[in-house]
MARVO-77645 format. One line per 8 residues: their letters; for each residue x, z, y negated of N, C-alpha, C. Coordinates in pm, 1 decimal. Each point is the difference from the previous one (the first is absolute). Layout:
// residues N
a> X/Z/Y/X/Z/Y/X/Z/Y ~ ... .
// end
This chain:
// residues 227
xxxxxxxx> 82.0/4.3/106.2/-63.5/-25.3/-93.5/55.0/-5.8/-140.8 ~ -8.9/-85.0/-87.7/82.3/38.1/-148.3/-100.0/52.4/-111.1 ~ 109.6/124.1/-35.4/-67.5/55.4/-110.9/39.5/-81.1/-137.9 ~ -116.1/-5.8/-64.9/20.8/-13.3/-140.6/119.4/-4.6/-84.7 ~ 104.1/-73.9/-83.8/114.3/11.3/-1.4/3.8/89.2/-124.4 ~ 84.9/96.0/-53.3/16.4/130.7/-97.9/146.8/26.1/-9.1 ~ 11.3/99.5/-107.5/135.1/49.0/37.7/2.3/121.0/152.4 ~ -114.1/79.5/-36.1/-35.3/101.6/75.3/-133.0/-14.1/78.4 .
xxxxxxxx> -68.2/-38.4/44.1/-84.2/-18.6/49.9/-67.2/143.1/137.1 ~ -55.4/-32.4/53.0/-38.1/175.4/97.8/19.5/-81.0/141.9 ~ 22.0/33.2/120.4/40.9/45.4/143.2/-154.1/-59.0/34.9 ~ -99.1/56.8/-64.1/-111.7/-2.7/48.5/-78.2/-201.8/76.7 ~ 51.0/-98.0/-36.6/-57.1/-128.5/73.4/92.5/-26.3/92.3 ~ 94.1/130.7/20.4/123.7/-22.1/151.4/-58.8/109.3/100.8 ~ -110.0/81.9/-6.1/16.5/71.9/78.7/-140.3/-62.5/93.2 ~ 19.6/52.0/157.3/-72.0/-84.2/132.7/-151.4/41.2/-57.3 .
xxxxxxxx> -83.2/-108.2/52.7/-148.5/70.6/10.9/-59.0/85.9/47.1 ~ 124.5/-49.5/140.7/-72.5/183.3/60.1/139.8/61.6/-10.3 ~ -25.0/155.2/-39.4/93.2/70.2/6.9/60.5/72.2/117.6 ~ 85.9/20.9/-5.5/67.2/136.9/133.3/184.9/22.8/-22.0 ~ 38.3/31.1/57.2/150.0/46.6/-29.9/37.9/-146.6/53.8 ~ -6.3/-68.6/82.5/65.5/-134.0/128.8/-36.1/-82.8/-139.7 ~ -133.8/-53.7/-40.6/-18.2/-135.0/-110.3/60.9/66.4/-131.9 ~ -21.0/136.0/-44.7/121.2/-10.2/-142.1/164.1/-9.5/10.1 .
xxxxxxxx> 3.7/55.1/126.3/162.5/-50.1/-4.0/84.7/-163.6/18.9 ~ -190.9/-47.9/70.0/97.4/-161.5/36.2/19.5/-30.6/-163.3 ~ -134.7/7.5/-74.4/-35.2/-38.3/-123.2/27.0/21.1/-153.6 ~ 67.5/89.8/60.0/111.9/75.3/-155.8/94.6/-95.3/46.5 ~ 86.0/-63.4/82.7/136.6/-93.1/-50.0/-30.4/-100.9/-42.5 ~ -138.2/-14.6/-38.3/-12.2/-139.6/-110.1/-32.5/0.0/-88.2 ~ 9.1/135.2/-78.1/-72.7/47.9/-96.7/77.5/-82.5/-130.6 ~ -54.9/-41.5/-94.9/63.9/-45.4/-140.6/-114.2/21.9/-113.2 .
xxxxxxxx> -17.6/175.4/27.1/-35.0/26.5/-108.9/44.0/81.1/-98.6 ~ 170.8/0.0/-2.2/69.0/7.9/-102.5/107.0/-45.0/23.5 ~ 143.1/2.2/-89.5/44.9/-62.1/28.4/158.0/14.6/111.9 ~ -26.6/144.9/34.8/99.4/30.8/58.9/-8.2/-25.2/164.6 ~ -70.4/-63.8/8.4/45.6/-67.8/144.0/94.9/-113.1/8.6 ~ 34.1/-34.9/-156.0/89.9/-166.8/29.2/136.8/29.9/51.3 ~ 33.4/150.0/-39.3/145.8/42.6/41.6/14.5/95.5/147.6 ~ -97.4/52.5/5.3/-3.3/92.4/89.3/7.4/-53.4/204.3 .
xxxxxxxx> 17.1/60.7/36.5/67.3/-51.6/192.3/-142.2/-18.5/39.9 ~ -83.5/120.5/-37.3/-135.9/-17.0/42.3/-113.9/93.0/-28.7 ~ -102.7/1.9/-13.2/-104.3/139.2/-38.5/1.0/88.9/78.2 ~ 32.1/101.1/3.8/53.3/124.0/106.0/-197.7/108.8/63.9 ~ -42.4/32.9/23.3/-140.3/13.8/3.5/29.2/153.8/39.4 ~ -78.5/66.6/24.2/-31.2/154.6/7.3/1.4/6.0/192.0 ~ 34.5/118.9/26.7/5.2/0.1/181.0/-38.8/180.9/19.7 ~ -82.3/-25.7/118.0/-41.7/116.7/54.1/-98.5/16.7/55.7 .
xxxxxxxx> -27.9/57.2/29.6/-146.6/13.1/93.8/-159.2/-24.1/-94.6 ~ -100.6/-81.0/88.4/-90.8/-22.3/-141.9/-80.2/112.5/42.0 ~ 0.3/144.3/92.1/-36.4/132.5/1.6/64.6/85.1/-105.9 ~ 83.7/-36.0/-55.5/98.7/71.9/-97.6/-104.2/67.8/-111.2 ~ 43.2/167.5/34.9/-80.3/101.1/-110.8/81.0/-34.9/-132.1 ~ 135.0/-31.8/8.5/58.2/17.3/-135.3/66.2/-114.2/-17.2 ~ 8.0/-28.1/-96.8/7.2/-171.1/-73.6/153.8/36.3/-87.7 ~ 82.1/-14.2/-4.0/105.3/-0.1/-144.8/37.8/-109.6/-35.8 .
xxxxxxxx> -5.7/6.5/-110.8/25.3/-154.7/-111.0/97.8/-10.6/-78.8 ~ 77.7/-39.3/-7.3/166.8/-29.5/-87.1/-27.5/-139.0/-12.1 ~ 101.2/-52.8/-106.0/-9.6/-4.2/-91.6/12.6/-163.3/11.8 ~ 117.8/-86.7/46.1/36.5/-137.4/48.1/106.8/6.5/144.3 ~ 9.4/-84.3/64.4/115.1/-37.9/107.8/104.7/17.6/-73.2 ~ 115.1/21.2/70.2/123.8/56.6/-60.3/106.0/-122.5/86.5 ~ 83.0/-25.9/66.0/129.9/-142.0/-36.5/-19.9/57.8/161.8 ~ -3.9/66.4/43.8/16.1/-9.5/225.7/-158.6/9.0/-12.1 .
xxxxxxxx> -107.8/34.3/-40.2/-121.0/-32.3/25.3/-54.7/-184.4/-39.2 ~ 56.4/-11.7/-84.9/12.5/-164.6/-58.0/-18.1/-91.9/96.9 ~ 204.8/65.2/105.7/39.4/-70.6/83.0/-127.3/32.0/160.0 ~ -30.6/84.7/27.7/-50.5/27.5/103.4/-123.1/-13.8/7.0 ~ -92.4/48.5/-82.4/-149.1/-22.6/-19.9/-30.1/130.4/73.1 ~ 46.6/80.1/-21.1/-62.9/88.3/14.7/4.6/170.0/-95.3 ~ -102.1/86.6/-32.9/37.5/73.6/-178.7/89.6/146.4/83.3 ~ 33.3/3.1/-86.4/109.1/127.6/-15.2/75.2/9.2/104.9 .
xxxxxxxx> 102.2/-97.6/25.7/106.8/23.5/85.5/123.3/10.3/-35.7 ~ 1.1/10.2/-87.4/133.2/-9.6/-74.3/-0.6/139.4/-39.3 ~ 133.8/17.4/-112.8/55.2/122.9/-37.5/-151.7/110.4/-39.0 ~ -55.9/-58.5/-69.2/-140.5/91.4/-35.4/-77.3/35.8/121.8 ~ -29.7/-95.7/29.4/-38.8/28.3/157.5/68.6/95.4/48.4 ~ 115.1/27.4/15.9/82.4/65.6/69.0/-45.9/185.0/-55.1 ~ -32.3/-2.0/-132.2/-6.9/112.3/-62.4/-102.5/3.8/49.3 ~ -179.1/-58.0/-1.8/-91.2/25.8/15.0/-37.4/58.0/145.6 .
xxxxxxxx> 87.7/-69.4/92.6/-14.3/57.5/148.8/73.1/103.4/-2.8 ~ 81.5/89.7/-58.3/61.8/117.0/32.0/-112.1/89.0/-119.6 ~ -60.4/-29.4/-58.8/-24.5/90.1/-71.7/-206.7/8.9/89.9 ~ -7.7/-125.9/50.8/-149.2/22.0/98.0/85.9/94.8/139.3 ~ 123.8/-31.1/17.3/7.1/67.9/123.0/23.6/209.2/-29.3 ~ 10.6/14.2/-154.9/61.1/119.3/-67.3/-148.9/95.9/44.0 ~ -111.4/-78.7/-13.7/-98.7/41.7/-62.2/-122.5/21.1/121.3 ~ 46.8/-90.9/103.0/-29.1/-14.8/137.8/-140.2/-79.1/24.4 .
xxxxxxxx> 9.6/-115.7/-60.0/-84.5/-103.6/-33.1/46.7/-191.4/129.1 ~ -63.8/-3.4/67.2/81.7/-116.8/75.0/-23.4/-117.4/-74.3 ~ 84.4/-115.3/-46.6/30.2/-103.2/-60.0/-97.5/-56.8/65.6 ~ -55.6/3.5/173.7/-37.0/-73.3/74.6/-144.8/3.8/-70.2 ~ -60.5/134.1/-16.5/-109.6/22.3/-99.0/-61.5/-32.3/-97.5 ~ 102.0/-53.1/-75.1/-6.1/-45.1/-148.9/-4.4/-169.8/-4.5 ~ -46.7/-43.6/-109.7/-27.7/-122.8/-46.0/98.9/-5.9/-90.4 ~ 79.0/-74.9/-21.4/39.4/-59.6/-125.8/14.2/-113.1/-48.5 .
xxxxxxxx> 26.8/-19.2/-145.5/-41.5/-128.1/-64.1/58.7/-16.8/-129.9 ~ -18.0/-72.3/-70.0/44.6/29.7/-162.2/-101.2/-100.2/-106.0 ~ 34.7/70.6/-75.2/-113.8/-76.2/-105.8/-6.6/-97.9/11.7 ~ 156.7/-98.8/-1.8/32.5/-123.4/-52.6/69.6/-73.3/135.1 ~ -8.8/-95.2/41.5/23.5/-106.9/118.5/108.3/-55.5/5.9 ~ 35.4/-35.8/-123.4/126.4/-49.6/-22.4/129.7/41.7/-16.6 ~ 128.2/-30.7/19.9/97.6/75.1/-66.2/33.0/-49.1/-110.1 ~ 30.2/107.8/-137.9/23.8/-83.1/-112.6/132.1/32.1/-10.7 .
xxxxxxxx> 83.8/-79.2/-55.6/158.1/7.4/-41.1/62.5/-63.2/-38.7 ~ 131.6/18.3/-75.3/88.7/-58.1/-38.4/127.8/7.2/16.2 ~ 73.4/-151.2/28.2/150.0/-2.4/114.0/81.7/57.4/-136.8 ~ 72.0/55.5/51.9/147.7/74.8/-75.7/111.9/-87.1/139.0 ~ 18.1/-104.3/-19.8/94.9/-37.5/82.8/-77.6/-39.1/110.2 ~ 74.4/33.6/127.3/-81.5/-5.3/114.7/-104.3/150.6/68.1 ~ -3.4/69.5/-139.5/-105.2/97.0/17.1/-100.8/34.8/-42.3 ~ -109.3/-33.2/84.0/-124.3/-14.9/-127.7/-62.4/189.1/11.7 .
xxxxxxxx> -25.0/17.7/-182.1/-1.1/128.0/-18.0/-164.0/-22.2/-17.4 ~ 10.3/135.9/61.1/-237.6/40.0/-46.8/-15.2/-24.9/-119.6 ~ -49.3/-58.7/-39.9/-122.8/33.3/-98.6/-119.1/17.5/-13.7 ~ -69.0/82.7/-105.5/-121.3/19.1/23.0/-125.2/-68.1/-26.7 ~ -94.2/-49.6/58.6/-91.7/-66.5/-59.6/-81.2/37.6/-108.9 ~ -76.1/-125.4/-55.7/-11.9/29.1/-129.8/-163.4/10.3/53.4 ~ -120.9/73.5/-155.8/-89.1/21.9/85.5/-67.1/-124.4/15.1 ~ 44.0/-97.7/-50.8/-92.1/-137.9/37.2/-8.3/2.4/125.4 .
xxxxxxxx> 149.8/-19.7/57.9/31.9/-62.1/174.0/-88.8/143.8/84.0 ~ 72.1/82.5/-40.1/-139.2/164.7/48.5/-132.7/-44.8/-2.7 ~ -41.3/-45.9/-53.3/-117.7/-48.4/-7.0/-49.1/-99.0/54.1 ~ 25.6/-62.8/-4.2/-28.0/-193.1/26.6/50.2/117.9/209.9 ~ 40.6/45.6/12.4/61.0/70.7/170.5/-138.2/66.6/69.7 ~ -40.6/107.4/-101.8/-107.3/86.2/34.7/-99.0/-61.8/50.9 ~ -41.2/-117.2/54.6/-119.0/-63.3/120.6/32.6/66.7/102.1 ~ 155.2/-43.6/68.6/27.2/-13.7/84.3/-35.6/206.4/31.8 .
xxxxxxxx> 87.1/59.9/-67.9/-20.7/177.2/-0.6/-156.1/64.3/38.4 ~ -87.0/-103.8/-110.8/-93.7/52.0/51.1/-79.7/-92.2/119.5 ~ 46.7/-81.4/39.4/-18.4/-32.7/83.6/27.8/93.5/131.0 ~ 142.6/33.7/46.6/-5.9/111.0/94.4/-22.8/155.3/28.5 ~ -71.8/18.8/-158.3/-51.8/147.3/-6.9/-160.9/-14.6/53.5 ~ -24.3/-109.7/-4.0/-139.8/-20.6/40.0/-20.4/-36.7/176.4 ~ 107.5/-24.1/33.1/35.8/-11.9/146.6/28.5/117.2/57.6 ~ 111.3/97.2/-84.5/33.0/114.5/88.4/-133.4/130.2/8.3 .
xxxxxxxx> -28.1/-14.3/-135.3/-73.2/88.1/-45.3/47.4/113.5/24.7 ~ 114.8/54.7/-72.0/90.8/85.1/-3.4/-68.9/141.0/-60.5 ~ -14.6/100.4/34.5/-14.9/134.4/-54.9/80.6/69.1/-78.8 ~ 111.2/-35.2/-31.6/76.5/54.2/-37.5/110.2/-158.0/-76.5 ~ 38.9/-10.8/-147.5/135.3/-55.9/-49.7/110.9/60.3/-47.1 ~ 107.8/-42.1/-6.7/59.9/67.3/-104.8/61.0/-151.5/-47.8 ~ 25.8/55.0/-121.7/60.5/-134.6/-89.7/134.8/55.1/-24.6 ~ 111.6/-92.8/59.9/145.4/10.3/-42.1/73.3/-20.8/-106.0 .
xxxxxxxx> -14.9/-15.1/-146.7/20.2/-31.2/-87.2/-67.3/-42.4/-130.8 ~ 33.1/-19.2/-125.1/-103.4/-25.4/-63.5/-95.9/-146.1/45.9 ~ 113.3/-107.3/9.0/-50.4/-88.8/34.3/-93.6/-5.9/119.1 ~ -14.5/93.3/68.0/-121.0/-51.3/100.1/-136.3/93.5/-6.1 ~ 95.5/123.4/-114.2/-109.7/79.2/-67.2/-92.7/-95.7/-111.1 ~ 16.8/-60.6/-13.5/-65.8/-14.3/-151.3/-62.0/-143.3/41.0 ~ 2.8/-88.5/141.2/-40.4/-86.7/56.8/-140.8/45.2/68.3 ~ 44.7/143.5/69.2/-109.8/61.8/54.5/-136.5/49.8/-113.6 .
xxxxxxxx> 118.5/86.8/-85.2/-76.4/90.7/-61.9/-29.2/-12.3/-118.7 ~ 50.6/-155.7/-119.0/-43.9/-29.8/-101.3/131.0/1.3/-74.5 ~ 2.0/-71.9/-136.9/143.4/-42.8/-84.5/-9.3/128.3/-71.0 ~ -97.7/99.2/40.6/24.7/147.5/-92.6/41.9/104.5/64.0 ~ 54.2/-47.8/129.4/11.6/129.8/96.6/134.3/59.2/-41.3 ~ 51.5/116.5/-61.7/119.1/-3.6/4.7/114.2/133.1/61.4 ~ 39.3/-103.9/113.7/78.5/106.2/122.8/52.4/137.3/-53.6 ~ 53.3/-21.0/-115.3/87.1/117.3/-50.7/-105.5/129.7/-39.5 .
xxxxxxxx> -68.9/-20.2/-23.5/-91.2/99.7/-20.5/-95.2/47.4/95.5 ~ -55.0/-121.9/116.8/-64.2/25.4/131.2/34.8/24.3/145.0 ~ 167.4/20.4/-16.6/44.3/-26.0/119.8/16.8/163.1/66.9 ~ -88.0/-52.8/98.7/-20.4/130.0/154.6/-99.4/23.5/-13.9 ~ -100.0/-44.4/-63.3/-122.9/48.7/-53.3/-101.8/-63.4/91.2 ~ -68.9/72.9/88.6/-105.0/-62.0/95.3/-168.4/-66.3/-52.5 ~ -3.9/-74.0/-10.0/-133.1/-70.6/-81.7/-118.4/-116.4/106.4 ~ -108.5/13.0/-75.9/-50.9/-81.1/116.5/-77.9/-92.5/-64.9 .
xxxxxxxx> 33.1/-164.8/22.7/24.3/-181.0/-76.9/-110.4/-34.7/89.7 ~ -44.9/-126.5/-74.0/-81.6/-94.4/85.1/28.1/-24.0/97.8 ~ 189.1/-2.5/52.1/30.9/-65.1/118.2/22.6/167.2/126.0 ~ -13.3/56.5/-37.7/-16.7/122.5/109.9/-6.1/133.5/-91.7 ~ -23.9/66.9/150.7/-107.6/161.9/-10.3/130.8/83.7/-65.2 ~ 117.5/-77.8/34.8/120.9/81.5/-53.7/115.4/-68.1/-64.2 ~ 43.3/7.8/-118.6/117.6/-84.6/-28.1/86.7/93.3/-60.9 ~ 176.2/-40.0/-4.3/89.8/61.9/-74.2/109.8/-118.1/-67.4 .
xxxxxxxx> 58.3/91.9/-101.2/84.6/-143.7/-37.7/199.4/89.2/39.8 ~ 90.8/-41.1/-0.4/117.3/42.0/-13.5/87.5/-132.5/-11.4 ~ 121.1/33.7/-33.4/116.5/-103.1/43.9/-15.5/-41.5/83.1 ~ 110.9/-157.5/-20.7/-6.6/-114.0/90.3/151.7/47.8/40.7 ~ 13.6/17.4/150.5/98.3/62.4/40.8/181.6/-49.1/-45.9 ~ -58.0/-137.6/-20.9/130.8/-63.2/-34.4/67.2/89.7/-138.1 ~ -62.9/5.9/-68.0/-6.5/58.4/-132.7/136.0/94.0/34.2 ~ -27.9/122.3/148.8/92.0/100.1/5.2/150.8/-13.4/8.8 .
xxxxxxxx> 12.3/-157.5/94.3/102.6/-62.5/-22.2/104.2/-41.8/-132.0 ~ -80.3/19.9/-89.0/48.5/-61.8/-159.5/54.9/111.2/-61.9 ~ -14.1/143.8/55.2/73.7/121.1/-63.1/69.4/-16.5/0.7 ~ 172.3/-22.3/-66.4/120.1/21.9/14.6/8.7/163.3/40.8 ~ 16.6/52.3/-127.1/42.2/190.8/60.7/-85.8/2.1/187.3 ~ 73.8/62.2/55.9/18.7/132.4/55.7/-135.3/85.1/40.0 ~ 42.5/65.0/-114.8/-109.6/127.8/-9.5/-124.8/-26.7/-24.0 ~ -8.0/-133.4/-113.1/-152.6/-37.1/-87.1/-39.6/-71.3/112.2 .
xxxxxxxx> 84.3/-93.1/150.5/-56.1/-55.2/133.4/-58.7/79.1/43.6 ~ 44.0/116.0/23.2/-33.1/141.2/67.5/-128.3/11.1/-44.8 ~ -26.4/-22.4/-139.8/-113.3/101.3/-31.9/-112.8/-131.3/17.6 ~ 43.1/-141.7/-27.4/-121.7/-78.9/18.1/-73.8/-9.7/129.7 ~ 80.5/54.5/121.4/-31.4/18.6/118.5/-35.6/43.4/14.2 ~ -47.4/138.9/-68.8/-45.4/131.2/54.1/-128.5/-10.8/-69.9 ~ -93.9/-58.5/-124.6/-78.6/-8.8/-95.4/-68.6/-94.2/116.2 ~ 117.3/-133.1/61.5/-63.5/-71.4/51.7/-54.6/18.0/166.5 .
xxxxxxxx> 25.3/125.3/58.7/-11.5/27.5/118.6/-152.3/127.3/-42.9 ~ 36.7/73.8/-95.8/-90.3/77.1/-34.0/-173.2/-148.9/-35.7 ~ 32.4/-122.7/-45.7/-123.9/-50.0/-13.3/-19.4/-0.5/132.3 ~ 17.0/-18.7/20.2/-27.0/-59.0/212.8/-14.8/135.3/104.2 ~ 42.5/66.7/-82.2/-23.2/127.0/107.7/-162.1/31.8/-52.8 ~ -47.3/-34.8/-110.4/-158.0/22.2/-47.2/-62.7/-85.9/72.2 ~ 64.2/-199.1/17.6/-86.1/-76.4/92.5/-31.1/87.6/169.7 ~ 87.5/45.2/2.8/-21.9/71.7/182.0/-58.6/81.1/-9.3 .
xxxxxxxx> -14.9/71.9/-82.2/-64.3/133.5/-4.7/-141.2/-42.7/18.2 ~ -31.7/-125.4/-108.8/-161.2/-57.4/-18.7/-39.0/-110.3/186.1 ~ 146.4/-76.7/-11.1/-46.7/-74.8/147.8/0.9/69.9/138.4 ~ 71.6/158.6/-25.9/-52.2/68.3/139.1/-89.3/52.8/-17.7 ~ -38.7/52.4/-128.1/-147.7/50.2/-5.0/-119.5/-101.9/63.9 ~ 44.5/-72.2/-43.1/-141.8/-141.4/12.0/-5.1/-88.6/154.9 ~ 127.7/59.8/91.7/21.2/-51.1/151.1/-50.9/110.5/38.3 ~ -10.4/122.4/-45.2/-73.8/122.1/83.1/-115.2/10.2/-58.1 .
xxxxxxxx> -67.4/-15.2/-73.5/-173.2/-91.9/-46.9/-14.1/-69.2/89.2 ~ 68.6/-107.1/19.4/-38.9/-119.7/75.4/-14.0/58.0/139.3 ~ 73.0/34.7/57.4/-13.7/55.7/130.5/-120.8/81.2/36.2 ~ -15.5/87.3/-46.4/-85.5/110.0/-44.4/-91.5/-75.4/41.2 ~ -52.4/-95.8/-89.6/-139.7/-78.4/-16.4/-30.4/-84.0/135.1 ~ 115.0/-83.6/52.5/-4.9/4.8/101.8/-36.2/32.5/137.6 ~ 37.2/157.6/-9.0/-18.5/87.0/95.0/-132.1/58.3/4.9 ~ -81.8/-24.4/-130.6/-167.8/29.2/-24.0/-47.2/-102.7/43.7 .
xxx> 51.4/-103.7/-47.9/-72.1/-178.2/67.8/-21.6/0.7/159.5 ~ 77.8/81.3/52.3/14.0/-32.5/155.0/-160.3/65.3/72.1 ~ 7.7/171.8/-59.7/-71.9/60.0/72.1/-132.2/49.1/-37.5 .
// end
């Protein structure tokens, strides 16, 4: 399907008629909703169980994600894996994705340096994220980074003011925002990096406590339904 030509149209015309994780993952490779597809190796769709109760939303794929086609497999993904293990949330139980599906970067020699997606690019890509949420129907959503938070909760959302504070949104009964795990990797001072890790861990402990409570309640409801 060919979308109307404009600088930043929208991904909406490229969504498949029948919405499922499989059809979305196939269709996203043909997306021309913004200009990021022109240099990226491929679109990187979300990954995880359709039955996942918890969805984690980052900013965009990085260099390794762009090459492998899988989300959160690079350095930031290793930070995320570490914090999930620390708080006791199995990575396999979580659906992970990004607000933007193509890697934005600038070349510096042979290196591809991460570039922040513009709000126009983020808005153009939003139909993919909305479609993922409509399929997964998560009970909990955690936005990691300002780009993800504003994509989900609007341009006036301020991560610095609302970090670590749970709230209800149109997307899920329990939502929260925290920093992107890649931000920890950019802290140059070792002491400051330790403090940043502690704060990130504290945020995810809040997530883990709610997740455990939710799973416990779900188990109790299942037992009552079998009586």
